[in-house]
C-alpha positions in Angstrom: -13.0 24.5 8.0 -14.2 21.0 7.7 -14.5 18.7 10.7 -11.9 15.9 10.8 -13.0 12.4 11.4 -11.4 9.7 13.6 -9.5 8.2 10.7 -7.9 11.5 9.9 -6.8 12.0 13.5 -5.4 8.5 13.7 -3.5 8.7 10.4 -2.1 12.1 11.4 0.2 10.3 13.8 3.6 9.5 12.1 4.1 6.0 13.4 0.5 4.9 12.5 0.7 6.4 9.0 4.1 4.8 8.3 2.7 1.4 9.4 -0.3 1.9 7.2 1.8 2.8 4.2 4.1 -0.2 4.7 1.1 -2.5 5.0 -0.4 -1.1 1.8 2.8 -1.4 -0.1 3.3 -5.0 1.0 -0.3 -5.8 0.2 0.0 -4.4 -3.4 3.2 -6.4 -3.9 1.6 -9.6 -2.7 -1.5 -8.9 -4.9 0.7 -8.5 -8.0 2.5 -11.7 -7.2 -0.7 -13.6 -6.8 -2.1 -12.2 -10.1 1.3 -12.9 -11.7 1.2 -16.6 -10.6 4.1 -16.3 -8.1 6.7 -16.6 -10.9 7.8 -13.0 -11.4 7.3 -12.9 -15.2 5.3 -9.6 -15.1 7.9 -7.8 -12.9 9.3 -5.8 -15.9 5.8 -4.7 -16.9 5.1 -3.6 -13.3 8.3 -1.5 -13.2 7.5 0.2 -16.6 3.9 1.0 -15.6 
């Protein structure tokens, strides 16, 4: 059995993992908006892909 690292132990906690996922989703949404030019024209392309 492989040894678990500190990151694995921390992310095994439900509240920490949920906060991490929420942070990642918000970060991806903001990155798409910045790439998109803050005008939302690529929203339909993002939904399809």
